[in-house]
C-alpha positions as CSV (number, residue, x, y, z in Angstrom):
1,M,36.3,-44.5,-29.5
2,I,34.4,-46.2,-26.6
3,R,35.7,-49.6,-25.5
4,Q,33.7,-52.3,-23.8
5,L,34.4,-52.8,-20.2
6,G,36.5,-55.8,-19.1
7,T,34.8,-58.8,-17.7
8,N,35.4,-57.7,-14.1
9,K,34.9,-54.0,-14.5
10,L,31.6,-52.4,-13.6
11,P,29.9,-49.3,-15.1
12,T,29.9,-46.2,-12.9
13,L,27.2,-45.8,-10.3
14,N,26.0,-42.7,-12.2
15,L,25.4,-44.7,-15.3
16,L,23.5,-47.3,-13.4
17,R,21.3,-44.8,-11.7
18,T,20.5,-43.2,-15.0
19,F,19.6,-46.7,-16.4
20,E,17.4,-47.4,-13.4
21,A,15.5,-44.1,-13.8
22,A,15.0,-44.6,-17.6
23,G,13.8,-48.1,-17.0
24,K,11.5,-47.2,-14.2
25,H,9.7,-44.6,-16.4
26,L,10.5,-46.1,-19.8
27,S,11.0,-42.4,-20.8
28,F,14.2,-40.4,-21.1
29,K,12.2,-37.3,-20.5
30,L,10.7,-38.4,-17.2
31,A,14.1,-39.9,-16.1
32,A,15.7,-36.5,-16.8
33,E,13.1,-34.8,-14.6
34,E,13.8,-37.2,-11.8
35,L,17.6,-36.8,-12.1
36,C,17.5,-33.0,-12.8
37,V,19.3,-33.3,-16.1
38,T,18.3,-32.9,-19.7
39,P,16.7,-35.7,-21.8
40,S,19.7,-35.6,-24.2
41,A,22.0,-36.2,-21.2
42,V,20.0,-39.3,-20.2
43,S,20.1,-40.5,-23.8
44,Q,23.9,-40.1,-24.1
45,Q,24.5,-41.9,-20.8
46,I,22.3,-44.8,-21.8
47,Q,24.2,-45.0,-25.1
48,L,27.5,-44.9,-23.2
49,L,26.3,-47.7,-20.9
50,E,25.2,-49.9,-23.8
51,S,28.5,-49.3,-25.5
52,Q,30.5,-50.3,-22.4
53,L,28.3,-53.4,-21.9
54,G,28.2,-54.3,-25.6
55,V,24.5,-55.0,-25.2
56,A,21.4,-53.1,-26.3
57,L,19.2,-52.3,-23.2
58,F,16.4,-50.5,-24.9
59,E,14.5,-50.5,-28.2
60,R,13.7,-47.0,-29.5
61,K,10.5,-47.0,-31.6
62,N,9.5,-43.5,-32.6
63,R,8.5,-42.0,-29.3
64,L,8.3,-45.3,-27.4
65,L,11.0,-46.7,-25.2
66,L,10.9,-50.4,-24.6
67,F,13.2,-52.8,-22.9
68,T,15.1,-55.5,-24.8
69,S,14.8,-58.9,-23.1
70,A,18.4,-58.4,-21.8
71,G,17.7,-54.9,-20.6
72,A,14.6,-55.9,-18.6
73,E,16.5,-58.6,-16.8
74,Y,19.5,-56.3,-16.2
75,W,17.2,-53.6,-14.8
76,K,15.6,-55.9,-12.2
77,N,19.1,-56.8,-10.9
78,V,20.4,-53.2,-11.0
79,N,17.2,-51.9,-9.2
80,Q,17.5,-54.5,-6.5
81,Q,21.2,-53.8,-5.9
82,L,20.7,-50.1,-5.8
83,N,17.9,-50.5,-3.3
84,N,20.1,-52.6,-1.2
85,L,22.8,-49.9,-1.3
86,R,20.2,-47.2,-0.3
87,D,18.9,-49.3,2.6
88,A,22.4,-50.1,3.8
89,T,23.4,-46.4,3.6
90,T,20.3,-45.3,5.5
91,Q,20.9,-48.0,8.2
92,L,24.5,-46.9,8.6
93,R,23.6,-43.2,9.0
94,Q,21.0,-44.1,11.6
95,Q,23.2,-46.3,13.6
96,H,26.6,-44.5,13.4
97,G,26.1,-41.1,12.0
98,V,24.2,-37.9,12.8
99,Q,20.5,-38.4,12.3
100,R,19.6,-36.3,9.3
101,L,16.2,-35.7,7.7
102,T,15.7,-33.9,4.3
103,V,12.2,-32.7,3.6
104,S,11.1,-31.2,0.3
105,V,8.2,-28.8,1.2
106,M,5.9,-26.9,-1.1
107,P,6.6,-23.2,-0.6
108,P,3.2,-22.2,1.0
109,V,3.5,-24.9,3.6
110,A,7.1,-24.1,4.2
111,H,6.6,-20.4,4.6
112,Q,3.3,-20.4,6.5
113,V,3.7,-23.5,8.7
114,V,7.1,-25.1,8.8
115,F,9.5,-22.1,9.1
116,P,7.4,-20.2,11.8
117,N,7.3,-23.3,14.0
118,L,10.8,-24.7,13.3
119,N,12.2,-23.9,16.7
120,D,9.4,-25.9,18.2
121,F,10.5,-29.0,16.2
122,K,14.1,-28.4,17.0
123,Q,13.4,-28.3,20.7
124,Q,11.5,-31.6,20.5
125,H,14.3,-33.2,18.4
126,P,17.6,-31.5,19.3
127,D,19.8,-34.2,17.9
128,L,18.2,-34.4,14.5
129,E,19.8,-32.5,11.6
130,L,16.8,-31.2,9.6
131,H,17.2,-30.0,6.0
132,I,14.3,-28.1,4.4
133,E,14.2,-27.8,0.6
134,T,11.4,-25.6,-0.9
135,G,10.2,-25.8,-4.4
136,L,7.5,-27.2,-6.6
137,S,9.7,-29.5,-8.7
138,Y,9.9,-33.3,-8.4
139,A,11.7,-34.5,-5.3
140,D,13.8,-37.6,-5.9
141,L,12.5,-39.8,-3.1
142,Q,13.6,-43.0,-4.9
143,Q,17.2,-41.9,-5.2
144,G,17.4,-40.5,-1.7
145,T,17.9,-36.8,-2.2
146,A,14.9,-36.2,0.0
147,D,13.3,-38.4,2.6
148,I,9.8,-36.8,2.6
149,A,8.0,-34.6,0.1
150,I,5.1,-32.4,1.2
151,R,2.9,-32.0,-1.8
152,Y,-0.5,-30.7,-3.0
153,G,-2.2,-33.1,-5.4
154,I,-4.2,-36.3,-6.0
155,P,-2.6,-39.6,-5.2
156,P,-1.1,-42.0,-6.0
157,W,2.5,-41.1,-6.7
158,H,4.3,-43.8,-8.7
159,E,5.9,-46.4,-6.4
160,L,5.7,-44.1,-3.3
161,E,3.6,-44.2,-0.1
162,H,1.4,-41.2,0.7
163,E,-0.4,-40.0,3.7
164,K,-3.0,-37.2,3.8
165,L,-2.1,-34.3,6.1
166,L,-4.8,-31.7,5.4
167,D,-7.9,-31.2,3.3
168,V,-7.8,-27.8,1.6
169,C,-10.4,-25.4,0.1
170,I,-10.0,-22.7,-2.5
171,Q,-10.5,-19.0,-1.5
172,V,-10.4,-15.6,-3.2
173,V,-7.9,-13.3,-1.6
174,C,-7.1,-9.7,-2.6
175,P,-5.3,-6.6,-1.4
176,P,-6.6,-4.8,1.7
177,G,-9.4,-2.4,0.9
178,F,-10.5,-4.2,-2.3
179,T,-13.5,-5.8,-0.7
180,Q,-15.1,-2.4,0.1
181,R,-13.8,-0.6,-3.1
182,Y,-15.4,-3.2,-5.4
183,Q,-18.3,-4.0,-3.1
184,L,-17.4,-7.7,-3.3
185,T,-19.6,-8.9,-0.5
186,Q,-22.7,-7.3,-2.0
187,N,-22.5,-9.1,-5.3
188,S,-20.2,-11.9,-6.2
189,K,-20.2,-10.9,-9.9
190,N,-18.3,-7.8,-8.9
191,I,-15.2,-9.9,-8.7
192,C,-15.1,-9.6,-12.5
193,D,-14.3,-5.9,-12.2
194,V,-11.3,-6.6,-9.9
195,P,-7.8,-6.8,-11.3
196,R,-6.9,-10.5,-11.1
197,V,-3.8,-12.6,-10.9
198,E,-3.6,-15.6,-13.2
199,M,-1.2,-18.6,-12.7
200,T,0.2,-19.6,-16.1
201,G,0.6,-23.1,-14.8
202,R,-3.0,-23.4,-13.8
203,P,-4.9,-21.5,-16.5
204,K,-8.4,-22.7,-15.6
205,S,-8.3,-21.9,-11.9
206,W,-10.7,-19.0,-12.0
207,E,-13.1,-20.9,-14.2
208,R,-13.1,-23.7,-11.7
209,W,-13.8,-21.2,-8.8
210,F,-16.9,-19.9,-10.6
211,K,-18.2,-23.4,-11.2
212,Q,-17.6,-24.6,-7.7
213,S,-18.9,-21.4,-6.1
214,G,-22.2,-21.6,-8.0
215,S,-21.7,-18.1,-9.4
216,Q,-22.7,-17.4,-12.9
217,N,-21.0,-14.8,-15.0
218,D,-22.0,-13.6,-18.5
219,E,-19.9,-14.4,-21.5
220,N,-18.2,-17.5,-20.1
221,N,-17.0,-15.9,-16.8
222,S,-15.2,-13.0,-18.6
223,F,-13.4,-10.3,-16.6
224,T,-13.2,-6.6,-17.3
225,G,-10.4,-5.8,-14.8
226,A,-6.7,-5.9,-15.6
227,V,-4.9,-9.2,-15.7
228,F,-1.5,-10.0,-14.2
229,Y,0.2,-13.3,-15.2
230,V,2.6,-15.0,-12.8
231,D,4.3,-18.4,-13.2
232,D,3.3,-20.2,-10.0
233,Y,1.3,-20.2,-6.8
234,P,3.8,-18.5,-4.4
235,A,4.1,-15.6,-6.9
236,A,0.3,-15.3,-7.2
237,I,-0.1,-15.0,-3.4
238,Q,2.6,-12.4,-3.2
239,A,1.0,-10.5,-6.1
240,A,-2.4,-10.6,-4.3
241,E,-1.0,-8.4,-1.6
242,S,-0.9,-5.4,-3.9
243,L,-2.1,-6.1,-7.4
244,G,-5.4,-7.9,-7.5
245,A,-7.4,-11.0,-6.6
246,A,-5.9,-14.4,-6.6
247,L,-7.0,-17.9,-5.6
248,A,-5.4,-19.2,-2.4
249,L,-5.4,-22.6,-0.6
250,S,-7.3,-22.4,2.7
251,P,-6.4,-22.7,5.5
252,I,-2.8,-22.5,4.4
253,E,-2.9,-18.7,4.0
254,N,-5.0,-18.0,7.0
255,N,-2.2,-16.2,8.8
256,L,-1.9,-13.7,5.9
257,I,-5.6,-13.0,6.2
258,K,-5.5,-12.7,10.0
259,S,-2.6,-10.3,9.9
260,G,-4.4,-8.0,7.4
261,R,-1.9,-8.5,4.5
262,L,-4.7,-10.1,2.5
263,E,-8.5,-9.8,2.5
264,A,-10.9,-12.8,1.9
265,P,-14.2,-11.4,0.7
266,Y,-15.9,-14.8,0.3
267,P,-15.8,-18.0,2.4
268,P,-13.7,-20.9,1.3
269,I,-15.1,-23.5,-1.2
270,G,-14.3,-27.1,-0.7
271,P,-12.8,-29.4,0.3
272,L,-11.1,-29.9,-3.0
273,E,-10.3,-33.3,-4.6
274,E,-6.6,-32.3,-4.1
275,A,-5.1,-32.2,-0.6
276,I,-1.8,-31.8,1.2
277,Y,0.1,-35.1,1.4
278,A,3.3,-36.5,2.8
279,V,4.9,-38.6,0.2
280,Y,7.8,-41.0,0.9
281,S,9.5,-44.2,-0.2
282,P,8.1,-47.4,1.0
283,A,11.4,-48.1,2.7
284,R,10.9,-45.2,5.0
285,K,7.3,-46.0,6.0
286,F,8.2,-47.1,9.5
287,D,11.2,-44.9,10.0
288,P,10.8,-43.2,13.4
289,I,12.5,-40.0,12.1
290,V,10.2,-39.7,9.2
291,R,7.2,-40.4,11.5
292,S,8.3,-37.7,14.0
293,F,8.2,-35.0,11.3
294,I,4.9,-36.1,9.8
295,D,3.2,-36.3,13.2
296,W,4.6,-32.8,14.1
297,L,3.5,-31.3,10.8
298,K,0.0,-32.7,11.2
299,V,-0.4,-31.0,14.5
300,K,0.8,-27.6,13.1
301,L,-1.5,-27.9,10.1
302,A,-4.5,-28.7,12.3
303,Q,-3.8,-25.5,14.3
304,L,-4.4,-23.4,11.2
């Protein structure tokens, strides 16, 4: 049996953070993605919070999640106070603690640009404790688990600031020797005979390449070569070193081409509508630590 909290007792910070995320998105599913938990866990925590408060915070109508009048007012107050706590914590760390910066970086930028040059950044900022997280999942900038996210996409990002770092193009890459074996430079249609790597998360990538390259292929750009399916972009680039042709972001993968680990039979196409961005909370817009990393990364990306 769950009892209501006494007049002077507060819900736990974890319950309030869950309520804030659910109210921000008006979706248990999106809140779960932000908090890295399951939607059912979010739902259970909201029910627990409502039981403790003795007040309904949301109306659940089929698949819609709506605030009650009390819930909307409570969310504004909770959001404001949590933001005050985040700002106070950041200020305390900056003034009295070790300067620390956590950056969530998409894997290709991390592996091809950040890691090879990290000693350079460390020499420029010896007193800064830098934490690099790699992955393609959502980085919780609002809740402070990361200070900056380096992402590929199209802005805006909800309630976040963004800054373009690099325009990118799309480019076919393949294992060494494939260009000559399949005579790719003589006829662009020959790419259809090459084993190809497909990303299950981006199923129309090759169709997009044909359209943007101006190449026309019979039977709706059908391929005759073998197909290898991988789950994401990093796996596709790795597979392209030995299995078949994949689509890469240029100039991010230029070092792999220059080193001979990959071949690029055709010039890049673009720039794309998508680009590489730095994404961060509005509260960090003028933070000198955040600024130092973004400016450094811009230089390294320009050197590609």
